[in-house]
SEFIMI-419065 format. One record per residue (C-alpha): residue in three letters; y, z, x; residue number from 1. Coordinates in Angstrom, 2 decimals, always signed. Layout:
// residues N
+-----+---------+---------+---------+-----+
! res !      c2 !      c3 !      c1 !   n !
+-----+---------+---------+---------+-----+
! ALA !       Y !       Z !       X ! NUM !
...
+-----+---------+---------+---------+-----+
This chain:
// residues 393
+-----+---------+---------+---------+-----+
! res !      c2 !      c3 !      c1 !   n !
+-----+---------+---------+---------+-----+
! MET ! +157.76 !  +11.59 !  +42.68 !   1 !
! ALA ! +161.26 !  +11.49 !  +44.16 !   2 !
! THR ! +163.62 !  +14.12 !  +42.85 !   3 !
! LYS ! +166.83 !  +12.94 !  +41.35 !   4 !
! ALA ! +169.93 !  +13.86 !  +43.31 !   5 !
! PRO ! +172.40 !  +16.03 !  +41.39 !   6 !
! ALA ! +175.37 !  +14.18 !  +40.02 !   7 !
! PRO ! +178.50 !  +14.67 !  +42.13 !   8 !
! ARG ! +181.03 !  +17.07 !  +40.65 !   9 !
! PRO ! +184.16 !  +15.34 !  +39.42 !  10 !
! LYS ! +187.21 !  +15.88 !  +41.58 !  11 !
! ARG ! +189.74 !  +18.27 !  +40.10 !  12 !
! ARG ! +193.04 !  +16.55 !  +39.40 !  13 !
! LEU ! +196.35 !  +18.34 !  +39.62 !  14 !
! SER ! +197.54 !  +18.32 !  +36.04 !  15 !
! TRP ! +199.71 !  +20.63 !  +34.00 !  16 !
! ASN ! +197.16 !  +20.29 !  +31.19 !  17 !
! ASP ! +194.55 !  +22.06 !  +33.38 !  18 !
! PRO ! +194.53 !  +25.81 !  +32.38 !  19 !
! GLY ! +193.36 !  +26.83 !  +35.86 !  20 !
! ILE ! +196.27 !  +25.01 !  +37.53 !  21 !
! ARG ! +198.77 !  +26.54 !  +35.10 !  22 !
! ALA ! +197.36 !  +30.02 !  +35.69 !  23 !
! LEU ! +197.63 !  +29.57 !  +39.46 !  24 !
! ILE ! +201.23 !  +28.38 !  +39.22 !  25 !
! TYR ! +202.18 !  +31.32 !  +36.98 !  26 !
! GLN ! +200.63 !  +33.80 !  +39.42 !  27 !
! VAL ! +202.46 !  +32.26 !  +42.37 !  28 !
! LEU ! +205.74 !  +32.42 !  +40.47 !  29 !
! VAL ! +205.22 !  +36.08 !  +39.51 !  30 !
! VAL ! +204.37 !  +37.03 !  +43.10 !  31 !
! GLY ! +207.38 !  +35.11 !  +44.34 !  32 !
! ILE ! +209.73 !  +36.84 !  +41.87 !  33 !
! VAL ! +208.38 !  +40.32 !  +42.73 !  34 !
! GLY ! +208.67 !  +39.55 !  +46.46 !  35 !
! ALA ! +212.27 !  +38.35 !  +45.99 !  36 !
! ILE ! +213.20 !  +41.51 !  +44.10 !  37 !
! ILE ! +211.68 !  +43.72 !  +46.82 !  38 !
! TRP ! +213.44 !  +41.74 !  +49.56 !  39 !
! TYR ! +216.77 !  +42.04 !  +47.72 !  40 !
! LEU ! +216.42 !  +45.79 !  +47.24 !  41 !
! VAL ! +215.40 !  +46.43 !  +50.87 !  42 !
! SER ! +218.07 !  +44.21 !  +52.36 !  43 !
! ASN ! +220.75 !  +45.63 !  +50.09 !  44 !
! THR ! +219.74 !  +49.19 !  +50.99 !  45 !
! LEU ! +219.77 !  +48.44 !  +54.72 !  46 !
! HIS ! +223.19 !  +46.78 !  +54.39 !  47 !
! ASN ! +224.69 !  +49.74 !  +52.56 !  48 !
! LEU ! +223.27 !  +52.20 !  +55.10 !  49 !
! ALA ! +224.69 !  +50.13 !  +57.96 !  50 !
! VAL ! +228.12 !  +50.01 !  +56.30 !  51 !
! ARG ! +228.14 !  +53.82 !  +56.03 !  52 !
! ASN ! +226.84 !  +54.25 !  +59.62 !  53 !
! ILE ! +223.72 !  +56.05 !  +58.37 !  54 !
! ALA ! +220.85 !  +55.76 !  +60.85 !  55 !
! THR ! +217.47 !  +54.64 !  +59.56 !  56 !
! GLY ! +213.96 !  +55.13 !  +60.84 !  57 !
! PHE ! +211.65 !  +58.05 !  +61.51 !  58 !
! GLY ! +212.92 !  +58.96 !  +64.96 !  59 !
! PHE ! +214.32 !  +62.22 !  +63.58 !  60 !
! LEU ! +210.76 !  +63.56 !  +63.27 !  61 !
! HIS ! +210.77 !  +64.23 !  +67.04 !  62 !
! ARG ! +213.98 !  +66.25 !  +66.99 !  63 !
! GLU ! +214.17 !  +70.04 !  +66.87 !  64 !
! ALA ! +214.04 !  +71.32 !  +63.29 !  65 !
! GLY ! +216.09 !  +74.50 !  +63.79 !  66 !
! PHE ! +215.05 !  +76.20 !  +60.54 !  67 !
! ALA ! +212.39 !  +78.80 !  +59.81 !  68 !
! ILE ! +209.54 !  +78.54 !  +57.32 !  69 !
! GLY ! +208.52 !  +81.79 !  +55.73 !  70 !
! GLU ! +204.83 !  +80.97 !  +55.15 !  71 !
! THR ! +202.76 !  +78.90 !  +57.54 !  72 !
! MET ! +199.07 !  +78.19 !  +58.12 !  73 !
! VAL ! +199.62 !  +77.04 !  +61.72 !  74 !
! ASP ! +201.93 !  +78.23 !  +64.47 !  75 !
! TYR ! +205.52 !  +77.18 !  +63.87 !  76 !
! THR ! +208.92 !  +78.21 !  +65.20 !  77 !
! PRO ! +212.43 !  +76.81 !  +64.56 !  78 !
! ALA ! +212.21 !  +75.21 !  +68.01 !  79 !
! ASP ! +209.46 !  +72.88 !  +66.82 !  80 !
! THR ! +210.12 !  +69.37 !  +65.59 !  81 !
! TYR ! +210.78 !  +68.14 !  +62.07 !  82 !
! GLY ! +207.40 !  +66.46 !  +62.17 !  83 !
! ARG ! +205.74 !  +69.82 !  +62.79 !  84 !
! ALA ! +207.73 !  +71.39 !  +59.95 !  85 !
! ILE ! +206.64 !  +68.65 !  +57.53 !  86 !
! TRP ! +203.03 !  +69.13 !  +58.60 !  87 !
! VAL ! +203.38 !  +72.83 !  +57.77 !  88 !
! GLY ! +204.68 !  +71.86 !  +54.31 !  89 !
! ILE ! +201.74 !  +69.50 !  +53.75 !  90 !
! LEU ! +199.26 !  +72.21 !  +54.71 !  91 !
! ASN ! +200.95 !  +74.65 !  +52.34 !  92 !
! THR ! +200.65 !  +72.12 !  +49.50 !  93 !
! LEU ! +196.98 !  +71.49 !  +50.29 !  94 !
! ARG ! +196.34 !  +75.24 !  +50.45 !  95 !
! VAL ! +197.64 !  +75.99 !  +46.96 !  96 !
! SER ! +196.14 !  +72.79 !  +45.53 !  97 !
! VAL ! +192.59 !  +73.36 !  +46.82 !  98 !
! ILE ! +192.50 !  +77.05 !  +45.85 !  99 !
! GLY ! +194.08 !  +76.20 !  +42.48 ! 100 !
! ILE ! +191.53 !  +73.46 !  +41.72 ! 101 !
! VAL ! +188.62 !  +75.76 !  +42.49 ! 102 !
! LEU ! +189.94 !  +78.70 !  +40.44 ! 103 !
! ALA ! +191.10 !  +76.53 !  +37.54 ! 104 !
! THR ! +187.70 !  +74.83 !  +37.36 ! 105 !
! ILE ! +185.83 !  +78.14 !  +37.24 ! 106 !
! PHE ! +188.19 !  +79.79 !  +34.76 ! 107 !
! GLY ! +188.52 !  +76.67 !  +32.60 ! 108 !
! THR ! +184.74 !  +76.22 !  +32.39 ! 109 !
! ILE ! +184.29 !  +79.85 !  +31.32 ! 110 !
! LEU ! +186.97 !  +79.36 !  +28.66 ! 111 !
! GLY ! +185.38 !  +76.12 !  +27.49 ! 112 !
! VAL ! +182.06 !  +77.84 !  +26.97 ! 113 !
! ALA ! +183.83 !  +80.78 !  +25.27 ! 114 !
! ARG ! +185.49 !  +78.37 !  +22.84 ! 115 !
! LEU ! +182.02 !  +77.42 !  +21.60 ! 116 !
! SER ! +180.75 !  +80.99 !  +21.43 ! 117 !
! SER ! +179.14 !  +82.16 !  +18.22 ! 118 !
! ASN ! +181.13 !  +85.37 !  +18.59 ! 119 !
! TRP ! +184.18 !  +84.97 !  +16.31 ! 120 !
! LEU ! +186.50 !  +87.15 !  +18.39 ! 121 !
! VAL ! +185.65 !  +85.51 !  +21.74 ! 122 !
! SER ! +186.10 !  +81.96 !  +20.42 ! 123 !
! ARG ! +189.39 !  +82.79 !  +18.65 ! 124 !
! MET ! +190.82 !  +84.57 !  +21.71 ! 125 !
! ALA ! +189.95 !  +81.58 !  +23.88 ! 126 !
! GLY ! +191.56 !  +79.26 !  +21.34 ! 127 !
! ILE ! +194.77 !  +81.33 !  +21.21 ! 128 !
! TYR ! +194.95 !  +81.32 !  +25.03 ! 129 !
! VAL ! +194.61 !  +77.54 !  +25.12 ! 130 !
! GLU ! +197.29 !  +76.92 !  +22.51 ! 131 !
! VAL ! +199.75 !  +79.34 !  +24.13 ! 132 !
! MET ! +199.34 !  +78.11 !  +27.68 ! 133 !
! ARG ! +199.38 !  +74.40 !  +26.87 ! 134 !
! ASN ! +202.58 !  +74.64 !  +24.84 ! 135 !
! ILE ! +204.73 !  +76.59 !  +27.33 ! 136 !
! PRO ! +206.23 !  +74.40 !  +30.10 ! 137 !
! LEU ! +204.73 !  +75.10 !  +33.52 ! 138 !
! LEU ! +208.14 !  +75.67 !  +35.11 ! 139 !
! LEU ! +208.85 !  +78.52 !  +32.67 ! 140 !
! GLN ! +205.47 !  +80.03 !  +33.45 ! 141 !
! LEU ! +206.25 !  +79.94 !  +37.16 ! 142 !
! PHE ! +209.55 !  +81.72 !  +36.57 ! 143 !
! PHE ! +207.74 !  +84.28 !  +34.41 ! 144 !
! TRP ! +205.08 !  +85.15 !  +36.99 ! 145 !
! TYR ! +207.63 !  +85.21 !  +39.81 ! 146 !
! ALA ! +209.81 !  +87.61 !  +37.82 ! 147 !
! ILE ! +206.76 !  +89.80 !  +37.01 ! 148 !
! ILE ! +205.92 !  +90.11 !  +40.71 ! 149 !
! THR ! +209.40 !  +90.51 !  +42.16 ! 150 !
! GLU ! +211.17 !  +92.46 !  +39.39 ! 151 !
! ILE ! +208.57 !  +94.50 !  +37.52 ! 152 !
! MET ! +206.08 !  +95.34 !  +40.28 ! 153 !
! PRO ! +206.95 !  +98.50 !  +42.24 ! 154 !
! GLY ! +208.02 !  +98.59 !  +45.89 ! 155 !
! PRO ! +205.56 !  +99.02 !  +48.77 ! 156 !
! ARG ! +205.70 ! +102.84 !  +48.68 ! 157 !
! GLN ! +204.70 ! +102.88 !  +45.00 ! 158 !
! ALA ! +202.40 !  +99.88 !  +45.21 ! 159 !
! LEU ! +199.56 !  +99.56 !  +42.73 ! 160 !
! HIS ! +196.24 ! +100.39 !  +44.37 ! 161 !
! PRO ! +193.43 !  +99.30 !  +42.00 ! 162 !
! ILE ! +190.70 !  +98.94 !  +44.67 ! 163 !
! GLN ! +190.25 ! +100.20 !  +48.20 ! 164 !
! GLY ! +192.26 !  +98.01 !  +50.59 ! 165 !
! ILE ! +194.13 !  +96.08 !  +47.87 ! 166 !
! PHE ! +197.84 !  +96.72 !  +47.19 ! 167 !
! ILE ! +200.08 !  +94.98 !  +44.67 ! 168 !
! SER ! +203.84 !  +95.30 !  +45.03 ! 169 !
! ASN ! +207.01 !  +93.26 !  +44.82 ! 170 !
! ARG ! +206.22 !  +92.06 !  +48.36 ! 171 !
! GLY ! +203.13 !  +90.29 !  +47.12 ! 172 !
! LEU ! +199.41 !  +90.98 !  +47.27 ! 173 !
! LYS ! +197.84 !  +92.67 !  +50.31 ! 174 !
! LEU ! +194.12 !  +92.21 !  +50.95 ! 175 !
! PRO ! +191.72 !  +93.36 !  +53.68 ! 176 !
! ALA ! +191.09 !  +90.85 !  +56.48 ! 177 !
! LEU ! +188.19 !  +90.13 !  +58.76 ! 178 !
! VAL ! +189.30 !  +90.10 !  +62.40 ! 179 !
! GLY ! +187.39 !  +89.63 !  +65.65 ! 180 !
! ASP ! +185.61 !  +86.96 !  +67.64 ! 181 !
! GLY ! +182.60 !  +87.13 !  +65.31 ! 182 !
! LEU ! +184.61 !  +85.53 !  +62.49 ! 183 !
! ASP ! +184.24 !  +82.04 !  +63.96 ! 184 !
! TRP ! +180.50 !  +82.55 !  +64.25 ! 185 !
! MET ! +180.30 !  +83.68 !  +60.63 ! 186 !
! LEU ! +182.25 !  +80.63 !  +59.45 ! 187 !
! ALA ! +179.88 !  +78.40 !  +61.40 ! 188 !
! GLY ! +176.92 !  +80.16 !  +59.78 ! 189 !
! LEU ! +178.49 !  +79.70 !  +56.34 ! 190 !
! GLY ! +178.94 !  +75.97 !  +57.01 ! 191 !
! ILE ! +175.31 !  +75.64 !  +58.09 ! 192 !
! ALA ! +174.24 !  +77.54 !  +54.95 ! 193 !
! ILE ! +176.18 !  +75.12 !  +52.70 ! 194 !
! VAL ! +174.64 !  +72.08 !  +54.39 ! 195 !
! ALA ! +171.16 !  +73.63 !  +54.09 ! 196 !
! ILE ! +171.69 !  +74.41 !  +50.41 ! 197 !
! LEU ! +172.72 !  +70.79 !  +49.70 ! 198 !
! ALA ! +169.65 !  +69.50 !  +51.56 ! 199 !
! ILE ! +167.33 !  +71.91 !  +49.75 ! 200 !
! ALA ! +168.89 !  +71.01 !  +46.38 ! 201 !
! HIS ! +168.23 !  +67.31 !  +47.08 ! 202 !
! TRP ! +164.63 !  +68.08 !  +48.06 ! 203 !
! ALA ! +164.08 !  +70.37 !  +45.09 ! 204 !
! ARG ! +165.35 !  +67.76 !  +42.63 ! 205 !
! ARG ! +162.95 !  +65.12 !  +44.02 ! 206 !
! ARG ! +160.10 !  +67.64 !  +44.01 ! 207 !
! GLN ! +160.77 !  +68.54 !  +40.38 ! 208 !
! GLU ! +160.87 !  +64.86 !  +39.38 ! 209 !
! ALA ! +157.54 !  +64.28 !  +41.13 ! 210 !
! THR ! +155.60 !  +67.41 !  +40.19 ! 211 !
! GLY ! +157.59 !  +69.11 !  +37.42 ! 212 !
! ARG ! +157.69 !  +72.34 !  +39.42 ! 213 !
! ILE ! +161.07 !  +74.17 !  +39.52 ! 214 !
! PHE ! +162.23 !  +75.51 !  +42.88 ! 215 !
! PRO ! +164.21 !  +78.82 !  +42.79 ! 216 !
! LEU ! +167.36 !  +77.22 !  +44.18 ! 217 !
! GLY ! +169.75 !  +79.93 !  +42.99 ! 218 !
! ARG ! +168.00 !  +82.78 !  +44.79 ! 219 !
! THR ! +167.50 !  +80.64 !  +47.87 ! 220 !
! ALA ! +171.20 !  +79.72 !  +47.95 ! 221 !
! VAL ! +172.29 !  +83.35 !  +47.70 ! 222 !
! LEU ! +169.86 !  +84.30 !  +50.47 ! 223 !
! LEU ! +171.13 !  +81.57 !  +52.81 ! 224 !
! ILE ! +174.82 !  +82.32 !  +52.13 ! 225 !
! VAL ! +174.23 !  +85.99 !  +52.98 ! 226 !
! ALA ! +171.65 !  +85.70 !  +55.76 ! 227 !
! LEU ! +173.00 !  +82.84 !  +57.91 ! 228 !
! PRO ! +176.55 !  +84.27 !  +58.36 ! 229 !
! VAL ! +175.06 !  +87.68 !  +59.19 ! 230 !
! LEU ! +172.66 !  +86.09 !  +61.69 ! 231 !
! ALA ! +175.57 !  +84.16 !  +63.26 ! 232 !
! TRP ! +177.56 !  +87.38 !  +63.41 ! 233 !
! LEU ! +174.77 !  +89.08 !  +65.32 ! 234 !
! LEU ! +174.42 !  +86.12 !  +67.70 ! 235 !
! GLY ! +178.17 !  +86.23 !  +68.33 ! 236 !
! GLY ! +177.98 !  +89.79 !  +69.56 ! 237 !
! ALA ! +178.79 !  +91.51 !  +66.23 ! 238 !
! GLN ! +182.48 !  +91.62 !  +67.17 ! 239 !
! LEU ! +183.96 !  +91.82 !  +63.74 ! 240 !
! LYS ! +185.76 !  +94.47 !  +61.76 ! 241 !
! ILE ! +187.64 !  +94.82 !  +58.49 ! 242 !
! GLU ! +191.36 !  +95.31 !  +58.90 ! 243 !
! TYR ! +192.88 !  +97.20 !  +55.96 ! 244 !
! PRO ! +196.58 !  +96.91 !  +55.19 ! 245 !
! GLU ! +198.52 ! +100.11 !  +55.92 ! 246 !
! LEU ! +201.98 ! +101.17 !  +54.81 ! 247 !
! LYS ! +204.22 ! +101.51 !  +57.88 ! 248 !
! GLY ! +207.91 ! +101.99 !  +57.30 ! 249 !
! PHE ! +209.15 !  +99.87 !  +54.43 ! 250 !
! ASN ! +206.26 !  +97.40 !  +54.29 ! 251 !
! PHE ! +202.55 !  +96.96 !  +54.87 ! 252 !
! GLN ! +201.04 !  +95.99 !  +58.20 ! 253 !
! GLY ! +197.70 !  +94.25 !  +58.79 ! 254 !
! GLY ! +195.39 !  +92.54 !  +56.36 ! 255 !
! ILE ! +196.08 !  +89.29 !  +54.51 ! 256 !
! THR ! +199.34 !  +88.78 !  +52.66 ! 257 !
! LEU ! +199.76 !  +86.62 !  +49.60 ! 258 !
! SER ! +203.50 !  +86.23 !  +49.24 ! 259 !
! PRO ! +205.16 !  +86.59 !  +45.80 ! 260 !
! GLU ! +205.98 !  +82.88 !  +45.85 ! 261 !
! PHE ! +202.41 !  +81.84 !  +46.60 ! 262 !
! ALA ! +200.90 !  +84.32 !  +44.15 ! 263 !
! ALA ! +203.27 !  +83.24 !  +41.34 ! 264 !
! LEU ! +202.68 !  +79.53 !  +41.99 ! 265 !
! LEU ! +198.90 !  +79.93 !  +42.15 ! 266 !
! ALA ! +198.81 !  +82.04 !  +38.98 ! 267 !
! GLY ! +200.96 !  +79.54 !  +37.08 ! 268 !
! LEU ! +198.99 !  +76.50 !  +38.17 ! 269 !
! VAL ! +195.60 !  +78.07 !  +37.52 ! 270 !
! LEU ! +196.42 !  +79.56 !  +34.10 ! 271 !
! TYR ! +198.20 !  +76.41 !  +32.93 ! 272 !
! THR ! +195.63 !  +73.88 !  +34.14 ! 273 !
! SER ! +192.64 !  +75.97 !  +33.05 ! 274 !
! ALA ! +193.81 !  +75.63 !  +29.44 ! 275 !
! PHE ! +193.45 !  +71.81 !  +29.71 ! 276 !
! ILE ! +190.18 !  +72.05 !  +31.63 ! 277 !
! CYS ! +188.86 !  +74.33 !  +28.86 ! 278 !
! GLU ! +189.32 !  +71.57 !  +26.29 ! 279 !
! VAL ! +187.76 !  +69.00 !  +28.61 ! 280 !
! VAL ! +184.67 !  +71.18 !  +29.05 ! 281 !
! ARG ! +184.49 !  +72.00 !  +25.34 ! 282 !
! SER ! +184.66 !  +68.35 !  +24.31 ! 283 !
! GLY ! +182.08 !  +67.43 !  +26.95 ! 284 !
! ILE ! +179.60 !  +70.01 !  +25.70 ! 285 !
! GLN ! +180.17 !  +68.94 !  +22.10 ! 286 !
! ALA ! +179.49 !  +65.32 !  +23.09 ! 287 !
! VAL ! +175.89 !  +66.27 !  +23.83 ! 288 !
! SER ! +173.78 !  +65.68 !  +20.71 ! 289 !
! LYS ! +172.49 !  +68.66 !  +18.77 ! 290 !
! GLY ! +168.98 !  +67.41 !  +19.33 ! 291 !
! GLN ! +169.24 !  +68.29 !  +23.01 ! 292 !
! TRP ! +169.95 !  +71.93 !  +22.09 ! 293 !
! GLU ! +167.00 !  +71.93 !  +19.70 ! 294 !
! ALA ! +164.67 !  +70.32 !  +22.27 ! 295 !
! ALA ! +165.70 !  +72.84 !  +24.94 ! 296 !
! GLY ! +165.27 !  +75.69 !  +22.46 ! 297 !
! SER ! +161.80 !  +74.49 !  +21.55 ! 298 !
! LEU ! +160.79 !  +74.93 !  +25.20 ! 299 !
! GLY ! +161.67 !  +78.59 !  +24.98 ! 300 !
! LEU ! +164.62 !  +78.43 !  +27.38 ! 301 !
! PRO ! +167.17 !  +81.22 !  +27.05 ! 302 !
! ARG ! +170.66 !  +80.06 !  +26.06 ! 303 !
! GLY ! +172.14 !  +80.54 !  +29.54 ! 304 !
! ARG ! +169.48 !  +78.47 !  +31.27 ! 305 !
! MET ! +169.59 !  +75.94 !  +28.41 ! 306 !
! LEU ! +173.29 !  +75.46 !  +29.00 ! 307 !
! ARG ! +172.94 !  +75.27 !  +32.79 ! 308 !
! LEU ! +169.87 !  +73.05 !  +33.02 ! 309 !
! VAL ! +170.05 !  +70.79 !  +29.97 ! 310 !
! ILE ! +173.49 !  +70.67 !  +28.37 ! 311 !
! LEU ! +176.00 !  +70.82 !  +31.24 ! 312 !
! PRO ! +174.28 !  +68.12 !  +33.38 ! 313 !
! GLN ! +174.58 !  +65.72 !  +30.44 ! 314 !
! ALA ! +178.09 !  +66.88 !  +29.58 ! 315 !
! LEU ! +179.28 !  +66.19 !  +33.12 ! 316 !
! ARG ! +179.21 !  +62.46 !  +32.43 ! 317 !
! VAL ! +181.88 !  +63.01 !  +29.80 ! 318 !
! ILE ! +183.72 !  +65.82 !  +31.63 ! 319 !
! VAL ! +184.26 !  +64.27 !  +35.09 ! 320 !
! PRO ! +186.68 !  +61.39 !  +34.26 ! 321 !
! PRO ! +189.27 !  +63.53 !  +32.38 ! 322 !
! MET ! +188.71 !  +66.38 !  +34.87 ! 323 !
! THR ! +189.94 !  +64.04 !  +37.62 ! 324 !
! SER ! +193.24 !  +63.69 !  +35.77 ! 325 !
! GLN ! +193.58 !  +67.48 !  +35.57 ! 326 !
! TYR ! +192.99 !  +67.87 !  +39.31 ! 327 !
! LEU ! +195.64 !  +65.23 !  +39.98 ! 328 !
! ASN ! +198.06 !  +66.94 !  +37.60 ! 329 !
! LEU ! +197.55 !  +70.31 !  +39.33 ! 330 !
! THR ! +198.20 !  +68.77 !  +42.74 ! 331 !
! LYS ! +201.37 !  +67.00 !  +41.60 ! 332 !
! ASN ! +202.58 !  +70.02 !  +39.61 ! 333 !
! SER ! +202.52 !  +72.03 !  +42.82 ! 334 !
! SER ! +205.80 !  +70.25 !  +43.67 ! 335 !
! LEU ! +207.45 !  +72.71 !  +41.26 ! 336 !
! ALA ! +206.99 !  +75.29 !  +44.02 ! 337 !
! VAL ! +210.49 !  +74.50 !  +45.22 ! 338 !
! ALA ! +211.86 !  +76.25 !  +42.11 ! 339 !
! ILE ! +210.50 !  +79.64 !  +43.22 ! 340 !
! GLY ! +210.93 !  +79.22 !  +46.96 ! 341 !
! TYR ! +207.39 !  +78.44 !  +48.13 ! 342 !
! PRO ! +207.66 !  +76.20 !  +51.26 ! 343 !
! ASP ! +205.57 !  +73.23 !  +50.15 ! 344 !
! ILE ! +206.09 !  +69.64 !  +51.28 ! 345 !
! VAL ! +208.95 !  +69.07 !  +48.81 ! 346 !
! SER ! +210.83 !  +72.19 !  +49.91 ! 347 !
! VAL ! +210.44 !  +71.46 !  +53.62 ! 348 !
! VAL ! +211.44 !  +67.81 !  +53.28 ! 349 !
! ASN ! +214.47 !  +68.78 !  +51.16 ! 350 !
! THR ! +215.68 !  +71.01 !  +53.95 ! 351 !
! THR ! +214.98 !  +68.26 !  +56.49 ! 352 !
! LEU ! +216.90 !  +65.56 !  +54.64 ! 353 !
! ASN ! +219.83 !  +67.94 !  +54.05 ! 354 !
! GLN ! +220.10 !  +68.48 !  +57.79 ! 355 !
! THR ! +219.44 !  +64.92 !  +58.93 ! 356 !
! GLY ! +220.72 !  +62.84 !  +56.05 ! 357 !
! GLN ! +217.50 !  +60.76 !  +56.14 ! 358 !
! ALA ! +217.09 !  +60.80 !  +52.35 ! 359 !
! ILE ! +215.10 !  +57.57 !  +51.99 ! 360 !
! GLU ! +212.70 !  +58.45 !  +54.77 ! 361 !
! GLY ! +212.27 !  +61.96 !  +53.34 ! 362 !
! ILE ! +211.44 !  +60.65 !  +49.88 ! 363 !
! LEU ! +209.00 !  +58.15 !  +51.39 ! 364 !
! ILE ! +207.24 !  +60.98 !  +53.24 ! 365 !
! ILE ! +206.86 !  +63.02 !  +50.04 ! 366 !
! MET ! +205.57 !  +59.96 !  +48.17 ! 367 !
! ALA ! +203.08 !  +59.11 !  +50.94 ! 368 !
! ALA ! +201.80 !  +62.69 !  +51.10 ! 369 !
! TYR ! +201.14 !  +62.99 !  +47.37 ! 370 !
! LEU ! +199.77 !  +59.45 !  +47.20 ! 371 !
! THR ! +197.29 !  +60.18 !  +50.00 ! 372 !
! VAL ! +196.10 !  +63.45 !  +48.45 ! 373 !
! SER ! +195.85 !  +61.98 !  +44.95 ! 374 !
! LEU ! +193.91 !  +58.93 !  +46.15 ! 375 !
! SER ! +191.56 !  +61.19 !  +48.13 ! 376 !
! ILE ! +190.83 !  +63.25 !  +45.00 ! 377 !
! SER ! +190.34 !  +60.09 !  +42.93 ! 378 !
! ILE ! +187.96 !  +58.53 !  +45.48 ! 379 !
! PHE ! +185.83 !  +61.67 !  +45.66 ! 380 !
! MET ! +185.70 !  +62.17 !  +41.88 ! 381 !
! ASN ! +184.91 !  +58.48 !  +41.26 ! 382 !
! TRP ! +182.06 !  +58.74 !  +43.81 ! 383 !
! TYR ! +180.74 !  +61.82 !  +42.06 ! 384 !
! ASN ! +181.11 !  +60.17 !  +38.65 ! 385 !
! LYS ! +179.02 !  +57.17 !  +39.80 ! 386 !
! ARG ! +176.46 !  +59.52 !  +41.32 ! 387 !
! ILE ! +175.81 !  +61.32 !  +38.01 ! 388 !
! ALA ! +176.14 !  +58.26 !  +35.79 ! 389 !
! LEU ! +173.15 !  +57.07 !  +33.81 ! 390 !
! VAL ! +171.34 !  +54.15 !  +35.47 ! 391 !
! GLU ! +170.33 !  +51.43 !  +33.04 ! 392 !
! ARG ! +166.83 !  +50.07 !  +33.47 ! 393 !
+-----+---------+---------+---------+-----+
């Protein structure tokens, strides 16, 4: 029996009564209006700059900067270019942001669990901390911590010495440092240990799903983190020593220095953001039904393991999306570093545009830097959120 050919689709006629045609015309008009506004703003800006004989472009990045930066993660001198100086500022911003995110996550999670503690004093103290920190502007907190370090802390000769090799003074925080050729070997060993732990965790999860047997991942991770760097240190010739800071003259020599500006900025960002992360963690844990607690308790799990193995994995699906916003806020709030003199990207670019007059280019560089970092954080957190999301059958 011959199959009947499908009826030809009617040709679409261009008519204003067609909703699809109207929608297309409206979209074209909106795009055209936005494009015209952008063209007008750009052309008007270029015209005004030309009238005032102000050069445009990013050629200034190759010129000699001529100013010093007090805190750098890479080699830098005033003879280097503006581009190198801006790179130093970006690295300083990434440094405080990454360390701040890690510390704020740890401290905020501890506070979030403390808020739900059955101990009345612990839960109330955590609640008071959250309310105080969230309702004091971050800029004031930065000024407070900077004043504490620079005005109240004693000088180097009377520095506080709570632990061997650690000194706290108005010059900042001095810590012991690992020096020697073996340090690179140890870092390589640590990297291998982290990769191995991730691979073992993936294998252990699949093994548990298949057999129900729990692999001691925690003890294995600790063993690898300790053993592999030590093994790499031995393979590298064991050329490593601890350099303790020593008071010489009017200041300390050796060790690692955390400047007052960096210490104040990090303390302010961590303590402020951890108060918000605390509430995110608390709400995520409370979103898990009470039945999950009862089911875990019926298996005889202690409360700590119950929280780690049953409650928090389910709470993460609620915690991760708002946690992303807190990470972005911490990164963007680091721009307040200019108020206390920490040389982040904003501070370095401000000095650059004051010397070169390239204000528009400088602002574009700052915007591009924060946009790139923020999008990178968002992409990673969205990937992680999809990875832990429930899969519908």
